[in-house]
C-alpha positions as CSV (number, residue, x, y, z in Angstrom):
1,M,-49.1,67.0,44.4
2,T,-46.7,66.9,41.5
3,I,-47.2,64.0,39.1
4,S,-43.9,62.8,37.6
5,P,-44.1,62.5,33.8
6,R,-44.1,59.0,32.4
7,P,-40.6,57.9,31.3
8,R,-40.0,58.2,27.5
9,V,-38.2,55.6,25.5
10,P,-35.9,56.5,22.7
11,A,-37.3,55.8,19.2
12,F,-34.4,53.5,18.3
13,V,-35.2,51.3,21.3
14,S,-38.8,51.1,20.4
15,V,-37.9,50.1,16.8
16,A,-35.4,47.4,18.0
17,V,-38.0,45.9,20.4
18,L,-40.6,45.6,17.8
19,A,-38.1,44.1,15.3
20,F,-36.9,41.8,18.1
21,I,-40.4,40.4,18.5
22,A,-40.8,39.8,14.8
23,I,-37.3,38.2,14.5
24,S,-38.3,35.9,17.4
25,A,-41.1,34.6,15.2
26,D,-38.5,33.8,12.6
27,G,-36.4,31.9,15.1
28,Y,-39.5,30.1,16.4
29,D,-40.4,29.0,12.8
30,L,-36.8,27.7,12.3
31,A,-36.7,25.7,15.5
32,I,-40.3,24.5,15.7
33,F,-40.0,22.5,12.5
34,G,-36.9,20.7,13.9
35,A,-38.7,20.0,17.1
36,A,-41.7,18.7,15.3
37,I,-39.7,16.2,13.1
38,P,-40.1,13.2,15.5
39,D,-43.8,13.8,15.5
40,L,-44.0,14.1,11.8
41,L,-41.9,11.0,11.2
42,A,-44.2,9.1,13.6
43,D,-47.4,10.0,11.8
44,P,-48.6,6.8,10.1
45,N,-50.9,8.7,7.7
46,W,-48.1,10.6,6.0
47,G,-45.3,8.0,5.9
48,L,-42.5,10.5,5.9
49,T,-38.8,9.6,5.7
50,P,-35.9,11.7,7.0
51,A,-34.9,12.5,3.4
52,R,-38.4,13.7,2.6
53,I,-38.6,15.7,5.8
54,G,-35.3,17.4,4.7
55,V,-36.8,18.3,1.4
56,I,-39.9,19.9,3.1
57,A,-37.6,21.8,5.4
58,G,-35.6,23.0,2.4
59,T,-38.7,24.5,0.7
60,A,-38.9,27.1,3.4
61,I,-35.3,28.0,2.8
62,V,-35.9,28.3,-1.0
63,G,-38.7,30.8,-0.2
64,M,-36.3,32.6,2.2
65,C,-33.7,32.9,-0.6
66,L,-36.2,34.5,-3.0
67,G,-37.8,36.7,-0.3
68,S,-34.4,38.0,1.0
69,I,-33.1,38.9,-2.4
70,A,-36.3,40.7,-3.4
71,A,-36.6,42.4,0.0
72,G,-33.1,43.9,-0.2
73,V,-34.0,45.7,-3.4
74,L,-37.5,46.7,-2.2
75,A,-36.1,48.0,1.1
76,D,-33.9,50.5,-0.7
77,R,-36.7,51.4,-3.1
78,F,-39.7,51.7,-0.9
79,G,-38.3,51.8,2.6
80,A,-37.6,49.2,5.3
81,R,-40.5,50.2,7.4
82,R,-43.2,49.3,4.9
83,L,-41.4,46.1,3.8
84,F,-41.0,45.1,7.5
85,L,-44.7,45.2,8.1
86,A,-45.5,43.4,4.8
87,C,-43.1,40.6,5.6
88,V,-44.5,40.0,9.1
89,T,-48.0,39.8,7.7
90,W,-47.0,37.4,4.9
91,F,-45.1,34.9,7.0
92,S,-47.7,34.9,9.7
93,L,-50.4,33.9,7.2
94,G,-47.9,31.3,5.9
95,M,-47.5,29.7,9.3
96,I,-51.2,29.5,9.8
97,F,-51.4,27.8,6.4
98,C,-48.7,25.3,7.7
99,A,-51.0,24.5,10.7
100,A,-53.9,23.7,8.4
101,A,-52.0,21.7,5.8
102,P,-53.9,18.4,5.2
103,T,-51.0,16.6,3.3
104,A,-47.2,16.6,3.3
105,E,-47.2,18.2,-0.2
106,L,-49.3,21.1,1.0
107,L,-47.1,21.4,4.1
108,G,-44.1,21.9,1.8
109,I,-46.0,24.6,-0.2
110,A,-47.0,26.3,3.0
111,R,-43.4,26.3,4.2
112,L,-42.4,27.9,0.9
113,V,-45.0,30.6,1.3
114,A,-44.0,31.3,4.9
115,G,-40.3,31.4,3.8
116,L,-40.9,34.2,1.3
117,G,-42.0,36.5,4.2
118,L,-39.4,35.2,6.6
119,G,-36.6,35.7,4.1
120,G,-37.6,39.3,3.6
121,L,-37.9,40.0,7.3
122,G,-34.2,39.7,8.1
123,P,-32.9,42.4,5.7
124,A,-35.9,44.7,6.5
125,A,-35.4,44.4,10.2
126,V,-31.6,45.0,10.0
127,A,-32.0,47.9,7.7
128,L,-34.7,49.4,9.8
129,T,-32.8,49.1,13.0
130,M,-29.5,50.4,11.5
131,S,-31.4,53.4,10.1
132,V,-32.3,54.7,13.6
133,A,-29.5,53.3,15.8
134,P,-26.8,55.6,17.4
135,H,-23.5,55.3,15.6
136,D,-21.6,53.9,18.6
137,R,-24.2,51.2,19.3
138,R,-25.2,50.0,15.9
139,N,-23.6,46.6,16.1
140,F,-24.8,46.0,19.6
141,L,-28.4,47.2,19.0
142,N,-28.5,45.1,15.8
143,G,-27.1,42.1,17.6
144,V,-29.5,42.4,20.5
145,M,-32.4,42.7,18.1
146,L,-31.3,39.6,16.2
147,T,-31.1,37.6,19.5
148,G,-34.8,37.2,18.7
149,L,-33.7,34.2,16.6
150,P,-32.5,32.1,19.5
151,V,-35.2,33.5,21.8
152,G,-37.7,32.2,19.2
153,G,-35.8,28.9,19.3
154,I,-36.2,28.6,23.1
155,T,-39.9,29.5,22.8
156,A,-40.3,26.8,20.2
157,A,-38.6,24.2,22.4
158,L,-40.9,25.1,25.3
159,S,-43.9,25.0,23.0
160,A,-42.8,21.6,21.8
161,L,-42.5,20.3,25.3
162,A,-46.0,21.5,26.1
163,F,-47.7,20.3,22.9
164,L,-45.7,17.7,20.9
165,E,-45.9,14.8,23.2
166,G,-49.6,14.6,22.5
167,G,-49.0,14.9,18.7
168,G,-50.0,18.6,18.6
169,W,-47.6,19.7,15.9
170,R,-50.4,21.8,14.2
171,A,-50.9,23.8,17.4
172,V,-47.2,24.9,17.6
173,F,-47.3,26.1,14.0
174,L,-50.6,28.0,14.7
175,I,-49.0,29.8,17.6
176,G,-46.1,30.9,15.4
177,G,-48.5,32.6,13.0
178,V,-51.2,34.1,15.2
179,I,-49.0,35.9,17.7
180,P,-47.0,38.1,15.3
181,L,-50.1,38.8,13.3
182,L,-52.0,40.1,16.3
183,L,-49.1,41.8,18.1
184,V,-46.4,43.1,15.7
185,V,-48.6,44.2,12.8
186,P,-51.1,46.4,14.7
187,I,-48.4,48.1,16.8
188,G,-46.1,48.6,13.8
189,A,-48.9,50.0,11.6
190,V,-49.7,52.6,14.3
191,K,-46.3,53.5,15.7
192,L,-43.5,52.9,13.2
193,R,-44.3,56.0,11.2
194,K,-43.4,58.0,14.3
195,W,-40.5,55.9,15.4
196,A,-38.9,55.5,12.0
197,P,-40.1,58.3,9.7
198,D,-39.3,58.3,6.0
199,S,-36.4,60.7,6.6
200,A,-34.6,57.9,8.6
201,D,-35.9,55.2,6.3
202,A,-34.3,54.5,2.9
203,T,-37.0,55.8,0.5
204,T,-35.0,57.6,-2.1
205,G,-34.0,54.5,-4.0
206,S,-36.7,54.8,-6.6
207,G,-35.0,57.8,-8.2
208,R,-31.5,56.6,-8.0
209,N,-29.5,55.7,-11.1
210,V,-29.0,51.9,-11.3
211,R,-25.4,52.3,-12.4
212,V,-24.6,54.6,-9.5
213,S,-26.1,52.0,-7.1
214,L,-24.1,49.1,-8.7
215,R,-20.9,51.2,-8.5
216,A,-21.6,51.9,-4.8
217,L,-22.2,48.3,-4.1
218,L,-19.5,46.7,-6.1
219,G,-16.8,49.3,-6.4
220,H,-13.6,49.7,-4.3
221,G,-13.4,46.0,-3.5
222,G,-17.1,45.7,-2.9
223,A,-17.6,42.7,-5.3
224,R,-14.9,40.7,-3.5
225,A,-16.3,41.5,-0.1
226,L,-19.9,40.8,-1.3
227,A,-18.8,37.3,-2.5
228,G,-16.9,36.7,0.8
229,F,-19.9,37.7,2.9
230,I,-22.2,35.5,0.8
231,V,-20.1,32.4,1.2
232,V,-19.5,33.0,4.9
233,T,-23.2,33.5,5.4
234,G,-23.9,30.3,3.4
235,C,-21.7,28.4,5.8
236,C,-23.4,29.9,8.8
237,Q,-26.8,29.0,7.3
238,V,-25.8,25.4,6.8
239,L,-24.7,25.2,10.4
240,S,-27.7,27.1,11.8
241,Y,-30.5,25.3,9.8
242,G,-28.8,22.0,9.8
243,L,-28.2,21.9,13.6
244,L,-31.5,23.5,14.6
245,T,-33.4,21.3,12.4
246,W,-31.7,18.0,13.2
247,L,-30.1,18.4,16.6
248,P,-33.0,16.9,18.5
249,Q,-33.1,13.9,16.2
250,I,-29.3,13.4,16.2
251,M,-29.2,13.5,20.0
252,K,-32.2,11.2,20.3
253,S,-30.5,8.7,18.0
254,S,-27.5,8.9,20.3
255,G,-29.6,7.5,23.1
256,Y,-31.2,10.6,24.7
257,S,-34.9,10.9,25.2
258,L,-37.0,13.4,23.2
259,G,-37.4,15.6,26.3
260,S,-33.6,15.6,26.9
261,S,-33.0,16.4,23.2
262,L,-35.3,19.4,23.4
263,V,-33.5,20.6,26.5
264,F,-30.3,20.4,24.5
265,L,-31.9,22.6,21.9
266,I,-32.8,25.1,24.6
267,V,-29.2,25.2,25.8
268,F,-28.0,25.5,22.2
269,S,-30.4,28.4,21.6
270,I,-29.3,30.2,24.9
271,G,-25.7,29.9,23.7
272,A,-26.8,31.5,20.3
273,M,-28.5,34.3,22.1
274,A,-25.5,35.0,24.4
275,G,-23.1,34.8,21.4
276,S,-25.2,37.2,19.4
277,A,-25.3,39.9,22.1
278,T,-21.8,39.4,23.4
279,G,-20.3,39.1,19.9
280,S,-22.1,42.3,18.6
281,W,-21.0,44.2,21.7
282,T,-17.5,43.1,21.1
283,A,-17.7,44.0,17.4
284,D,-18.4,47.6,18.3
285,R,-15.0,47.7,20.1
286,V,-12.7,45.4,18.1
287,G,-14.4,45.1,14.8
288,G,-16.8,42.5,13.2
289,R,-14.0,40.7,11.3
290,R,-12.1,39.6,14.4
291,V,-15.3,38.5,16.2
292,T,-16.4,36.5,13.1
293,I,-13.1,34.7,12.8
294,A,-13.0,33.8,16.5
295,G,-16.7,32.9,16.7
296,F,-16.6,30.3,14.0
297,A,-13.4,28.8,15.4
298,I,-15.0,28.4,18.8
299,G,-18.1,26.9,17.1
300,A,-16.0,24.4,15.2
301,V,-14.2,23.1,18.4
302,A,-17.5,22.9,20.3
303,I,-19.4,21.1,17.6
304,F,-16.7,18.5,17.2
305,G,-16.8,18.0,21.0
306,L,-20.5,17.0,20.8
307,S,-19.4,13.8,19.1
308,A,-17.7,12.6,22.3
309,A,-19.3,11.0,25.4
310,L,-19.0,14.1,27.6
311,P,-20.0,14.5,31.2
312,Q,-23.3,16.4,31.4
313,P,-21.9,19.8,32.5
314,V,-19.3,19.7,29.7
315,L,-21.9,18.6,27.2
316,Y,-24.1,21.6,28.2
317,L,-21.0,23.9,27.8
318,A,-20.3,22.4,24.4
319,L,-23.9,22.9,23.3
320,F,-23.8,26.5,24.6
321,L,-20.6,27.3,22.7
322,A,-21.8,25.5,19.6
323,G,-24.9,27.8,19.5
324,A,-22.8,30.9,20.1
325,G,-20.4,30.0,17.3
326,T,-23.1,29.2,14.7
327,V,-26.5,30.8,15.1
328,G,-25.0,33.4,17.4
329,I,-22.4,34.6,15.0
330,Q,-24.8,35.4,12.1
331,P,-25.9,38.7,13.6
332,V,-22.3,39.7,13.8
333,V,-21.8,38.9,10.2
334,Y,-24.9,40.9,9.2
335,G,-23.8,43.9,11.3
336,F,-20.3,43.7,9.8
337,A,-21.7,43.6,6.3
338,A,-24.2,46.5,7.0
339,L,-21.4,48.7,8.0
340,H,-19.1,47.6,5.2
341,F,-21.4,48.9,2.4
342,P,-22.7,52.4,1.8
343,A,-26.0,53.3,3.5
344,Q,-27.8,53.9,0.2
345,V,-27.2,50.3,-0.9
346,R,-27.3,48.6,2.5
347,G,-30.7,46.9,1.9
348,S,-29.5,45.5,-1.4
349,A,-26.3,44.3,0.0
350,L,-28.0,42.6,3.0
351,G,-30.6,41.1,0.7
352,L,-28.1,39.6,-1.6
353,I,-25.9,38.3,1.2
354,G,-28.9,36.9,3.1
355,G,-30.7,35.7,0.0
356,I,-27.9,33.9,-1.8
357,G,-26.3,32.9,1.5
358,R,-29.6,31.1,2.4
359,I,-28.7,28.5,-0.3
360,G,-26.7,27.2,2.5
361,G,-29.9,27.1,4.6
362,V,-31.4,25.0,1.9
363,C,-28.5,22.6,2.0
364,G,-28.4,22.5,5.9
365,P,-31.6,20.5,6.5
366,V,-31.0,18.3,3.5
367,L,-27.4,17.6,4.7
368,G,-28.7,16.9,8.2
369,G,-31.2,14.5,6.8
370,F,-28.5,12.4,5.1
371,L,-26.3,12.6,8.2
372,A,-29.0,11.8,10.7
373,G,-28.7,8.0,10.3
374,L,-24.9,8.0,10.6
375,P,-22.8,7.9,13.8
376,A,-22.7,11.2,15.7
377,L,-18.9,11.4,15.1
378,V,-19.5,11.7,11.4
379,S,-22.4,14.1,11.7
380,F,-20.7,16.5,14.0
381,S,-17.3,16.3,12.2
382,V,-19.0,17.5,9.0
383,F,-20.6,20.4,10.7
384,A,-17.4,21.3,12.6
385,G,-15.4,21.3,9.3
386,I,-17.9,23.8,7.8
387,A,-17.4,26.1,10.8
388,A,-13.6,25.8,10.5
389,F,-13.8,26.7,6.8
390,A,-15.9,29.7,7.5
391,S,-13.4,31.0,10.0
392,L,-10.5,30.5,7.6
393,L,-12.5,32.2,4.8
394,S,-13.2,35.2,7.0
395,V,-9.4,35.6,7.5
396,A,-8.8,35.5,3.7
397,A,-11.7,37.3,2.1
398,L,-13.2,39.8,4.5
399,T,-11.8,43.2,5.2
400,T,-13.0,46.2,7.3
401,R,-14.4,49.2,5.5
402,H,-16.8,51.2,7.7
403,H,-19.3,53.7,6.2
404,E,-20.5,56.3,8.6
405,P,-23.9,57.7,7.5
406,A,-25.2,61.2,8.4
407,P,-26.9,61.5,11.8
408,T,-30.4,60.1,11.9
409,T,-33.4,60.5,14.2
410,A,-32.0,57.8,16.5
411,T,-32.0,60.0,19.6
412,V,-35.5,61.3,19.2
413,P,-37.5,60.0,22.2
414,A,-40.9,58.3,21.7
415,E,-43.3,56.6,23.9
416,V,-43.7,52.8,23.6
């Protein structure tokens, strides 16, 4: 009897799946803090206020800013593969520290520590995935990989439904730290050297002249594009972190129960996931610029619609489109930026865009904290205005300039 050989999976798929799992932990971290806010506010021992919660949430984003900027440079110098594993390990330990924090002050420090690893993970995962992806599927593969962000958000909402009603906010943070530490790190340490060898990983940066690198990054309109991508990303971060952090609380203050508000967060996250995959697939065909402009415009209309008393089916549709036009559009922006800059400075470009852009992420939870006590019309109008501005800025500041690197090992099959 002839035994059929076991199907073999292309290396680029294996890399994308592992990066997807790690990015899901990032999305989980982002959403779980927002889901835990009602529990934290209700804790009589800590006496937290919405403004103070916003500051604690912002400490994670400060760490992400620093981690992202540093990671971009380190990815070009030492390789995205090594940096990817280091970031997953770092933020996993930070999440475990969050679960064990005995005071609000130490929770803020723990969020900062976790943020350093989470900030570096994004540029490392994008650079790693792009380094092995086939040329005609780079945006799509990157977008699908980054759908891990909303998938993590959905997982966080489900975890919150299971644990938070009983006050178990520590358990949901512990889950977010233990799973990637026990799953992603061991597999990556054993398999990534085969799936993404150094020849396909940017490791030549240590010997590159700094002036040459800066010329490649900033020359031929690169400085203007870099500034545009940073501001657009900053707007997207305000929307993503502001809404994911405060959407449950805003909807609860509008009269919905905590359970319903968490369901709304799930719908929002599903929309983000669909927007990421569909938008990235479309970007491979019509270009990232057009998808970015249209995505933010759709998000602006949908967010503003949330301020109205909508029938439930229309409300779910608005939440879905709001997720697609905010969190879901960020992978398109990252993919657009990754293809705009030369491959040898791709990590640095993504690190600067993600790192400086995450200043918007710092502002998002703080802004949401100040808006949380205001009428829903005011809160959602502010967020809708930011989305509209991002769409207009994309029209004015971003141009298309594709860089096609030499063929990589993307088509080399490997077993999962």
